[in-house]
C-alpha positions in Angstrom: 0.0 0.0 0.0 1.3 3.4 -0.9 1.7 5.8 2.0 0.8 9.5 1.6 2.3 12.5 3.3 0.3 15.1 5.1 0.5 18.8 4.1 -1.1 21.6 6.0 -1.4 25.0 4.3 -3.3 28.3 4.9 -5.1 29.9 1.9 -7.5 32.7 1.5 -11.1 31.8 2.2 -12.1 32.8 -1.4 -9.6 30.4 -2.9 -10.9 27.6 -0.6 -14.5 28.3 -1.6 -13.5 28.2 -5.3 -11.6 24.9 -4.8 -14.6 23.5 -3.0 -16.9 24.4 -5.9 -14.6 22.9 -8.4 -14.1 19.8 -6.4 -17.9 19.4 -6.0 -18.4 19.9 -9.8 -15.9 17.0 -10.3 -17.5 14.9 -7.6 -14.2 14.8 -5.7 -13.2 15.6 -2.1 -11.4 18.9 -1.6 -8.2 17.0 -0.7 -8.4 14.8 -3.8 -9.1 17.8 -6.1 -6.2 19.8 -4.6 -3.8 16.8 -4.9 -4.7 16.3 -8.6 -4.3 20.1 -9.3 -0.9 20.1 -7.6 0.2 17.0 -9.5 -0.8 18.5 -12.8 1.1 21.7 -12.0 4.2 19.8 -11.1 3.9 17.7 -14.3 3.6 20.8 -16.5 6.6 22.5 -14.8 8.7 19.4 -15.1 7.8 19.0 -18.7 8.9 22.6 -19.5 12.2 21.9 -17.8 12.7 18.6 -19.6 12.4 16.6 -16.4 10.3 13.6 -15.5 
């Protein structure tokens, strides 16, 4: 089983509300939605730098 790491952050209430709406639209939990968004961001940045 893959273990996951915890990450605590503080964000503006408006950003949290927007993320909650987007997560609901995708039928995902907030945590799942944020994890996917972060992974996509890292993937894009890595691709630009020629890294995997």
